C-alpha positions as CSV (number, residue, x, y, z in Angstrom):
1,M,0.0,0.0,0.0
2,K,2.8,2.4,0.8
3,R,4.4,1.8,-2.5
4,L,1.1,2.3,-4.3
5,I,0.6,5.6,-2.5
6,S,4.1,6.7,-3.3
7,R,3.7,5.9,-7.0
8,S,0.4,7.7,-7.1
9,L,1.9,10.8,-5.5
10,L,4.8,10.8,-7.9
11,S,2.4,10.4,-10.8
12,V,0.6,13.5,-9.7
13,A,3.9,15.4,-9.3
14,I,4.9,14.4,-12.9
15,E,1.5,15.5,-14.3
16,L,1.8,18.8,-12.5
17,L,5.3,19.3,-13.8
18,L,4.3,18.7,-17.3
19,V,1.3,20.9,-17.3
20,A,3.3,23.6,-15.6
21,A,6.1,23.4,-18.1
22,I,3.9,23.4,-21.2
23,S,0.9,25.4,-20.2
24,E,2.8,28.7,-20.3
25,K,3.4,28.0,-24.0
26,A,-0.2,27.4,-24.5
27,H,-1.0,30.6,-22.6
28,S,1.1,32.9,-24.7
29,Q,-0.1,33.1,-28.3
30,A,0.3,29.6,-29.4
31,I,-2.1,27.0,-30.9
32,G,-1.9,24.5,-28.1
33,V,1.9,24.3,-27.9
34,L,2.6,25.3,-31.5
35,L,3.4,28.9,-32.6
36,Q,2.1,28.7,-36.2
37,N,4.5,31.5,-37.3
38,N,2.9,34.1,-35.0
39,L,6.4,35.3,-34.0
40,M,8.0,35.6,-37.4
41,P,9.1,38.9,-38.8
42,A,6.4,39.5,-41.4
43,S,3.8,36.8,-40.6
44,G,3.9,38.0,-37.0
45,G,2.0,41.1,-38.2
46,M,-0.4,39.1,-40.4
47,G,-1.9,36.6,-37.8
48,G,0.8,34.0,-38.8
49,V,-0.7,33.5,-42.3
50,S,2.0,31.9,-44.4
51,I,0.9,28.8,-46.3
52,A,0.7,30.2,-49.9
53,R,2.9,33.3,-49.9
54,P,5.0,33.9,-46.7
55,Q,6.6,37.3,-46.6
56,D,9.7,36.2,-44.6
57,V,12.4,33.5,-44.7
58,Q,11.5,31.9,-41.3
59,S,7.8,31.5,-42.1
60,A,8.7,29.5,-45.3
61,L,10.7,27.1,-43.1
62,G,8.0,27.1,-40.4
63,A,5.0,26.2,-42.5
64,N,5.1,25.2,-46.2
65,P,8.6,24.2,-47.5
66,A,7.4,24.6,-51.1
67,T,7.3,28.3,-50.6
68,L,11.1,28.3,-50.2
69,S,11.1,28.4,-54.0
70,Q,9.7,31.9,-53.8
71,R,13.0,33.1,-52.1
72,K,15.5,34.2,-54.7
73,G,19.2,35.0,-54.4
74,T,20.8,34.6,-50.9
75,Q,18.6,35.7,-48.0
76,F,19.5,35.7,-44.3
77,S,17.0,36.8,-41.6
78,F,17.1,37.1,-37.8
79,S,14.2,37.9,-35.6
80,G,13.4,38.2,-31.9
81,A,10.2,38.7,-29.9
82,W,9.2,39.3,-26.3
83,V,6.2,37.4,-25.0
84,E,4.4,38.6,-21.9
85,P,1.6,36.2,-20.7
86,T,-0.8,36.7,-17.8
87,I,-1.8,33.4,-16.3
88,K,-4.3,33.0,-13.4
89,M,-5.4,29.8,-11.7
90,N,-8.2,29.3,-9.3
91,N,-8.1,25.8,-7.9
92,G,-11.1,24.9,-5.6
93,A,-10.3,21.3,-4.8
94,Q,-7.6,19.2,-3.2
95,I,-5.3,17.2,-5.5
96,P,-5.4,14.2,-5.7
97,A,-8.9,13.4,-4.6
98,P,-9.4,11.4,-1.4
99,P,-8.6,8.8,-0.2
100,L,-5.0,9.6,-1.2
101,P,-3.3,12.4,0.8
102,S,-3.6,15.8,-0.8
103,I,-0.7,17.2,-2.8
104,I,-2.1,20.5,-4.0
105,D,-4.6,22.4,-1.8
106,P,-7.1,25.0,-3.0
107,F,-5.5,28.3,-4.1
108,E,-5.9,31.3,-6.3
109,A,-2.8,32.9,-7.8
110,K,-1.1,34.4,-10.8
111,S,2.0,32.8,-12.2
112,K,5.2,34.7,-11.3
113,R,7.1,33.4,-14.3
114,P,8.4,36.5,-16.3
115,G,8.0,36.8,-20.0
116,S,10.4,35.1,-22.5
117,I,12.6,36.0,-25.4
118,V,12.0,34.0,-28.6
119,G,14.4,34.0,-31.5
120,N,14.3,32.6,-35.0
121,I,17.0,32.5,-37.7
122,G,16.6,31.5,-41.4
123,L,18.9,31.3,-44.4
124,T,17.9,30.5,-48.1
125,Q,20.0,30.1,-51.2
126,D,18.5,29.6,-54.7
127,L,20.3,27.3,-57.1
128,T,19.2,28.8,-60.4
129,A,22.8,29.9,-61.2
130,L,23.6,26.1,-61.4
131,G,20.6,25.5,-63.7
132,V,18.6,23.9,-60.8
133,P,15.1,25.4,-60.3
134,A,15.3,25.0,-56.5
135,T,16.0,26.9,-53.3
136,L,17.6,25.5,-50.2
137,G,16.7,26.7,-46.7
138,V,18.1,26.1,-43.2
139,G,17.0,27.6,-39.9
140,L,17.0,27.5,-36.2
141,L,13.5,27.9,-34.9
142,T,12.0,28.1,-31.5
143,S,9.3,25.5,-30.8
144,S,8.8,26.0,-27.1
145,G,10.7,27.8,-24.3
146,L,8.5,29.0,-21.5
147,G,7.4,27.9,-18.0
148,V,5.3,28.8,-14.9
149,N,6.2,29.7,-11.4
150,Y,3.9,29.2,-8.4
151,R,6.6,28.8,-5.8
152,D,5.4,31.7,-3.7
153,V,2.0,29.9,-3.2
154,V,2.3,27.4,-0.3
155,A,-0.8,25.5,-1.4
156,S,0.7,24.8,-4.8
157,N,3.6,22.8,-3.1
158,G,6.2,25.0,-4.9
159,T,5.2,24.1,-8.5
160,S,7.7,25.6,-11.0
161,A,9.0,24.1,-14.2
162,E,10.6,24.7,-17.6
163,L,10.2,23.1,-21.0
164,A,12.5,24.1,-23.9
165,I,12.3,22.8,-27.5
166,L,14.5,24.1,-30.3
167,A,14.2,22.9,-33.9
168,T,17.0,22.8,-36.5
169,A,15.4,22.8,-40.0
170,M,16.7,22.0,-43.4
171,G,14.5,22.0,-46.5
172,V,14.2,22.5,-50.3
173,G,11.6,24.0,-52.5
174,V,11.6,22.9,-56.2
175,E,9.8,24.6,-59.1
176,L,8.5,21.7,-61.1
177,T,6.8,24.0,-63.6
178,D,6.3,27.8,-63.9
179,R,3.2,27.4,-61.7
180,L,3.8,24.3,-59.5
181,S,6.3,24.0,-56.7
182,V,6.8,21.2,-54.2
183,G,8.9,21.2,-51.0
184,V,10.2,18.8,-48.3
185,E,11.8,19.6,-45.0
186,G,13.4,17.7,-42.1
187,I,13.5,19.0,-38.5
188,V,15.7,17.7,-35.7
189,A,14.1,18.8,-32.5
190,S,16.1,19.1,-29.2
191,A,13.9,19.1,-26.1
192,N,14.8,19.5,-22.5
193,M,12.4,19.2,-19.5
194,D,13.5,20.2,-16.1
195,G,11.6,19.1,-13.0
196,I,11.1,20.8,-9.6
197,F,11.0,17.7,-7.4
198,T,14.6,17.5,-6.1
199,G,15.8,14.0,-5.8
200,V,12.9,12.6,-7.7
201,S,13.1,14.2,-11.2
202,A,15.9,15.9,-13.1
203,A,16.5,17.8,-16.3
204,T,16.2,15.3,-19.1
205,P,16.9,15.8,-22.8
206,D,15.4,14.1,-25.8
207,Y,15.9,14.4,-29.6
208,N,13.6,13.4,-32.4
209,L,12.7,14.1,-36.1
210,R,9.8,15.6,-37.9
211,A,9.0,15.9,-41.6
212,L,7.3,18.7,-43.5
213,L,5.8,18.3,-47.0
214,G,4.0,20.9,-49.1
215,F,3.2,22.3,-52.5
216,T,2.1,25.7,-54.0
217,Y,0.3,26.3,-57.3
218,E,-0.3,29.6,-59.1
219,L,-3.9,29.7,-60.3
220,T,-3.2,33.1,-61.9
221,E,-0.4,35.6,-61.7
222,A,-2.3,37.2,-58.7
223,T,-3.6,34.1,-56.9
224,T,-1.5,31.3,-55.3
225,I,-2.8,28.3,-53.3
226,G,-0.7,26.1,-51.0
227,A,-1.0,23.1,-48.7
228,F,1.3,21.3,-46.2
229,W,1.5,18.3,-43.9
230,H,3.6,18.2,-40.8
231,T,4.1,14.7,-39.4
232,Q,4.0,13.9,-35.7
233,Q,7.0,14.8,-33.5
234,K,7.4,12.4,-30.6
235,H,9.5,12.8,-27.5
236,T,10.2,10.2,-24.8
237,F,12.0,11.5,-21.7
238,D,13.7,8.3,-20.5
239,D,13.9,7.6,-16.7
240,F,12.5,11.1,-16.1
241,V,11.4,10.3,-12.5
242,R,12.6,8.0,-9.8
243,L,9.8,6.2,-8.0
244,T,10.3,5.6,-4.3
245,G,9.5,2.6,-2.3
246,P,11.1,-0.9,-2.1
247,G,13.8,-1.1,-4.7
248,T,14.4,1.5,-7.3
249,S,12.5,2.0,-10.5
250,F,12.1,4.8,-13.0
251,Q,9.2,6.2,-15.1
252,D,9.4,7.5,-18.7
253,L,7.3,10.3,-20.0
254,S,6.0,10.5,-23.6
255,I,4.9,13.7,-25.3
256,S,4.2,14.2,-29.0
257,L,3.2,17.1,-31.3
258,P,0.4,16.3,-33.7
259,N,0.0,15.7,-37.4
260,V,-0.9,19.2,-38.8
261,Y,-2.6,19.7,-42.2
262,G,-3.0,23.1,-43.7
263,V,-4.3,24.8,-46.9
264,G,-4.0,28.5,-47.8
265,I,-4.7,31.0,-50.5
266,A,-3.1,34.4,-51.3
267,N,-4.2,37.1,-53.8
268,N,-2.9,40.5,-54.7
269,T,-5.3,41.6,-57.3
270,L,-6.6,44.7,-55.5
271,V,-5.0,48.2,-55.5
272,D,-2.8,47.6,-58.5
273,G,-1.2,44.6,-56.9
274,R,-0.2,46.4,-53.7
275,L,-2.7,44.8,-51.4
276,L,-2.0,41.2,-50.5
277,L,-4.8,39.2,-48.9
278,A,-4.1,35.7,-47.4
279,L,-6.2,33.1,-45.7
280,D,-5.0,29.8,-44.0
281,F,-6.9,26.9,-42.6
282,S,-5.2,24.3,-40.4
283,Y,-6.2,21.1,-38.7
284,F,-4.4,19.7,-35.7
285,E,-4.8,16.0,-35.0
286,W,-4.3,16.3,-31.2
287,S,-6.4,13.2,-30.5
288,E,-3.7,10.9,-31.9
289,T,-0.9,12.3,-29.8
290,D,0.7,11.1,-26.6
291,F,-0.1,13.2,-23.5
292,F,-2.1,15.9,-25.3
293,G,-4.5,13.5,-27.0
294,A,-5.9,12.6,-23.6
295,I,-7.1,16.1,-22.8
296,W,-7.5,17.8,-26.2
297,E,-9.7,17.1,-29.2
298,D,-8.8,17.7,-32.8
299,Q,-8.7,21.5,-33.5
300,V,-9.4,23.8,-36.5
301,T,-7.8,27.2,-36.8
302,I,-8.3,30.1,-39.3
303,Q,-5.5,32.6,-39.9
304,A,-6.2,35.7,-42.0
305,G,-3.9,38.5,-42.9
306,L,-3.4,41.5,-45.2
307,Q,-0.4,43.5,-46.3
308,Y,-0.6,46.9,-48.1
309,T,2.6,48.1,-49.8
310,T,3.2,51.7,-50.5
311,C,5.1,53.1,-53.5
312,Q,8.0,53.7,-51.1
313,G,8.3,50.0,-50.2
314,I,6.7,50.3,-46.8
315,H,4.4,47.4,-45.8
316,Y,1.5,47.8,-43.4
317,R,0.1,44.6,-42.0
318,L,-2.9,43.4,-40.0
319,G,-3.9,39.9,-39.0
320,Y,-6.5,37.8,-37.1
321,T,-6.4,34.3,-35.8
322,Y,-9.3,32.1,-34.6
323,A,-8.4,28.9,-32.8
324,E,-11.2,26.5,-31.9
325,D,-11.5,25.5,-28.2
326,A,-9.8,22.0,-28.1
327,S,-10.6,21.1,-24.5
328,R,-12.2,17.6,-24.1
329,D,-15.5,17.2,-22.2
330,V,-14.4,13.9,-20.9
331,V,-10.8,12.8,-20.1
332,T,-10.0,9.1,-19.8
333,G,-7.0,6.8,-20.1
334,S,-3.3,7.5,-19.4
335,I,-1.5,10.8,-20.0
336,G,2.0,10.5,-21.4
337,G,2.2,6.9,-20.2
338,I,1.0,7.8,-16.7
339,S,-2.4,6.8,-15.3
340,P,-3.7,10.0,-13.7
341,Q,-4.6,9.8,-10.1
342,S,-5.3,13.5,-9.6
343,S,-8.4,15.6,-10.4
344,V,-9.2,15.6,-14.1
345,D,-10.6,19.1,-13.8
346,Y,-7.4,20.4,-12.4
347,I,-5.3,18.9,-15.2
348,Q,-7.7,20.3,-17.8
349,A,-7.4,23.8,-16.3
350,L,-3.6,23.6,-16.4
351,F,-3.8,23.0,-20.2
352,P,-5.9,25.9,-21.4
353,N,-6.1,25.4,-25.1
354,F,-9.3,27.3,-25.2
355,S,-8.3,30.9,-26.1
356,E,-10.0,31.6,-29.4
357,H,-9.1,35.1,-30.6
358,R,-5.8,36.9,-31.5
359,M,-5.1,40.2,-33.3
360,T,-1.8,41.3,-34.8
361,G,-0.3,44.2,-36.6
362,G,3.0,45.2,-38.1
363,I,5.1,47.3,-40.4
364,G,7.9,46.5,-42.7
365,V,10.5,48.8,-44.5
366,T,12.2,47.6,-47.6
367,D,15.8,48.7,-48.1
368,I,16.1,50.6,-44.8
369,L,19.8,50.1,-45.9
370,P,20.7,48.8,-49.3
371,G,19.6,45.2,-49.4
372,V,18.4,45.3,-45.7
373,D,14.8,45.0,-44.7
374,L,13.3,45.8,-41.2
375,D,10.1,44.4,-39.9
376,L,8.2,45.2,-36.6
377,F,5.2,43.4,-35.3
378,A,3.0,43.1,-32.2
379,G,-0.1,41.1,-31.2
380,G,-2.3,40.1,-28.4
381,M,-4.4,37.1,-27.3
382,F,-7.7,38.2,-25.7
383,N,-8.4,37.3,-22.1
384,E,-10.6,34.3,-21.7
385,T,-11.7,32.2,-18.7
386,H,-12.7,28.6,-18.7
387,R,-14.1,26.5,-15.9
388,F,-13.3,22.8,-15.4
389,G,-15.4,21.6,-12.5
390,D,-14.0,23.0,-9.3
391,T,-11.1,24.7,-11.1
392,A,-11.0,27.7,-13.4
393,A,-8.2,29.2,-15.5
394,S,-7.8,32.5,-17.3
395,A,-5.2,33.5,-19.9
396,E,-4.1,36.4,-22.0
397,S,-0.9,37.6,-23.5
398,Y,0.9,40.2,-25.5
399,W,4.0,40.1,-27.7
400,V,6.2,42.5,-29.7
401,G,9.0,41.6,-32.0
402,F,11.3,42.6,-34.9
403,G,13.1,41.0,-37.8
404,T,16.0,42.0,-40.0
405,T,16.6,40.5,-43.4
406,W,19.7,40.8,-45.6
407,R,19.3,40.1,-49.4
408,F,22.2,39.3,-51.7
409,G,22.3,38.6,-55.4
410,R,19.0,38.3,-57.3
411,G,16.3,39.8,-55.2
412,G,18.7,42.0,-53.3
413,C,18.4,45.9,-53.4
414,K,15.3,45.5,-55.7
415,H,17.4,44.2,-58.6
416,L,16.0,41.2,-60.5
417,C,19.0,40.5,-62.7
418,V,21.4,37.6,-62.1
419,P,25.0,38.5,-61.7
420,E,27.3,37.5,-64.6
421,R,29.6,35.9,-62.1
422,W,28.9,34.2,-58.7
């Protein structure tokens, strides 16, 4: 019985660690735990829209690799953003439920975790000088890097945690015809989870792969459609927690990101081609993932953005994102390989994938220096509150960022000609 209780308590601790580590990501501006290009230099001002005609290097790498073929010459881009979330938790029950001893008591508090800096880097090189109608792209992209802090709340039992995931991406977009392009990309993701229960769990790394496939097709000179598929990305944190009791045993934790399917369209017919309108639809297959599949249903999102370009090369951008509430009405089964012993309502509240509305805006300046572009963007996720039984959670966030892009060769300094020598 002692061993059973010990294992149950540690299972609860692990669950709380995971929800604490990842929920901040969900509370910022993400779709679940995915950013969907909301923090990229140009797409960040357009609601993350980027499937058909992304306006920056990082967004091509982050969504549809076929759009890499739209980047000409040599382009290097660096961007950074500051994300400031406000997370509040009102827990009205003891966790776990009787008859086991309580681990978390009722409390109401705001997370003391400060905001986070998010960086993204991308580089593309087209191969037309070699007679190859393709563009290569590489990048270092932020997938997750936030956490929560309730250490000052005695009733929370000192909950504080971090989850960080960085993705190294390499892809290629190929122009099969003048209208049709296809792309493929591979991602190596490095994840690290750090626990708060000294002597029980410790910082644990994991590495895994993900593939991105996509295509674009120009219906007309002014209209482009695109589609992509992102495969699952699975992480298993081996021997993450040591279970106490007779003998010594360890527990692994499994987390995976979902299959994501997206389609988009972009058109610049209006205002003599200076107004770009774009619309993306994405489907997140959360129900088939480890950990998240136990608490989230499949989810549909809509991302809409516009960009107006002046004759002086200044871009004004606006965007809106709608993300369907993905919270499950009923949660059953294991979570990440662990059979939950704690309150399901509490776990649901710690994973608030229910915020539906986000607004963004931005401005971009072409050739602020010869061959150098500057982008600024900002956005906000509206405050929303959701109740799960005895527990309620509210979330909102704001973010600001910038991006700088250097263009060399064809496409640089507004020149379209190919140099005689490379």
